N, C-alpha and C positions, 0 to 999 in steps of 0.2 A: 221192342225195335220201334224208332220214330217214323209217321207218316211222313209221304213226300208232301201233303197238303201241311203240317206242321213244319217242315225244314224250310219250305218257302217263305214260311209268314214270318220264321224269326230271321231270314235272309233278307227280308225287303228295306233293312236301316229303318232312321227317322221319314218321319211324314214330312209334310210341309208345314202343317201346324205346328209341329215339335221347333222343326228348324228356326220358325217365326218368332215364336216362344224366346230360344237360343241367343236370336238377334237383339231381341228387346233386352233380353238381359244384359247383353253385350253394352249394349246403347247405353245403359244406365248407370251401369257400372263404368263407362268411359267420361260419361258426363259428369257422374259424384267426382272423381279423379280430379277432373276441370275444374270442375267448381269449387271444390278444394283448396286447388292451386290459387285459383281468383281469389279464395278468402285468408291464404295466409298473407300473398302479395297485398292485400288492401290491409291486413292487420300491421305489415309489416312497413308499410308507407304511413298509418297515421300514429304508428309510434316514432318514426321520422319528426311527423309535426308536431305533435304532442312533447315528446321529451326531448326533443332538441331546438326546433324553431321557433315553438310558441314560449318556451320556456325561457330561453334568450329575450325574448319578445317582454315578456312579461319581467323578466330582472330588469331589464334599460327602462320599464317604466316605474317598477317600485324604486330604483335607484334615483331617478327623477322625483319622483313623490317623496321620497324620504332629504333629499340635496337640494335640488334646485336647480340639478347640473345634468348634464347629459353626460353618460358613461362613455369613456373613450374620448373625452375632449379636454385637452389639456393634461400636464404630468397631474395636477391634484386630483384628477377623475381617471387616473388609468392611462392616460393617453401618451401622444409620443410628442405632440408639437409642444412648441414653446411657451405656448399660452392659450388658455380655452379662449373659440372663436363659434360655440354653435353647432359644431359639425364633429361627427367621425373623425377620428386620427389618423383612418386607412391601416388599421391593425391585423395583422393575418393571425389566424384562430391557432396556430401554434405558439404565438406569442402572449396567449392571454393574460401572462401572470400579474403584470399589474394590476389589469380591471378585473382577476379572482381577487386580488387581494383587498381592493377600494369594495367590493361587494361584500367580504367578511369583514373589512372595518365600519361598515354600515349596518351590521346584522343581517345580512341577508346571502342565501346558500348559492356557493357556486352552480350552476346547471352543470348534471352530471351527463357524461359524454362515453360513449362505449370504447372511446380510446384514451392515451395518455394526457390528450390536449381536450381542455374543455371546450373550445373552439372548433372541436373536427368531429367529424361521425365517418362510422363504415359504414358502408350499406351495399349488398350484393342484389345488384337490377336483374330484370328477366333476361337482357340480352348484353349487357357490360361485364360481368360480375362483379368481383366485389372491387368495390372503388371508395375511398377514403374523402370525402367532405368537406371544403376546409373554408370555416365563415370568417368574414373580415366584416370589421366596422367601417364602414366606408362612406364617403358622400359620392354619389353617382349621379350622373348628368343622365337625362331622359330626354330621349331623341324625341320623343313623342310629344313631352309635355314643354321640351323647352326649357329646364331649370333643373336644376340639383335635388337632391333628395338624400337624406339620410336612410340609410339600407342596409341591413344583414346581406353581404354579395357572398353567396352559396358557389362555390367554386369546385367542378368536376363533378357536378351532378348526374347522376345515371338520368337521358330522356324520359324515361319513362315513369321514373317518381317526380320527374319535375313536372310532368301533365299531371299526376295523382296530385300532388299540391297545389298545382295551381286551381285545380276542381276543387278540394277541399278547401282553400281559404278565400276564390273567387266564384265560385258557384258554376265556373264554366271554364275550360281549356283553351285561353287566350294567351298566346307570349306577351302581346304588345298592350293589353289595358289591366287595370286592376292592382290591386296592391302586390302582387307575386307574377313578376312576368321574366322573361330570358333577359339577360344582359350580354351585348345592349337590347334595346326592348325593339330597335330596326330590325334586327338582323333577320325575324323570321315573322312570316305573317300568319303563320301557323305553328304548330309545334313538328319538327324534323320527324321523319322516320328513327324510331327507339330503335328496332332492328338493323340498319344500316351502321355499318362500322366508322362510316365518317360522321354521324351524328348521333351515336348511345351517350354521348358525355355532353351536357351542355352547361354553361353557367346563367346566373338565376339571381333577383334582387329580389328582395322581400322589403318593402319600403315600413320604415319606422314612422310613427305619426307624434314623437315625442322629440323635442319641446314643441 
């Protein structure tokens, strides 16, 4: 038969120290889960930059180095205008057939996308869900620099991805300055709220330095 003292000792439950240890363990687990999600998101964002944006930038530069012409400028370079004039012909990423052909014609590889079109990329944003970003080779007007720029016009980009790419490319998240900006570049003074339904998708421009 158990003594009354033994019964009371067994029924007293957790001590404060034991409860504190449990809470610390739970906190560490939650922190690891959140950190893991951040790491995964960062990896996905860097993949978009490396496999999509940067790859197209390198393809355009390589094409210019080999031919002395701007990819997507006039019919001989896969463009849509009647003649080349030193600017992109405003071609949508879902119609890059002639451009893809020109890259192959000069011995360059077509950038690989995760969609059927080389100029489109599907990305799942933290707040926006799955979105297909369409890239255009576009000659865009900068409202802050007051001049036109040849740029990769990236339409329908999740805002959290835009902020990440701006930080990767320009070293800071500022939609009005640098090589990577919102478009139009006077639309925001700071990047909008990525979690708000009205602003979790933005359009951006990545300036090309060729020619």
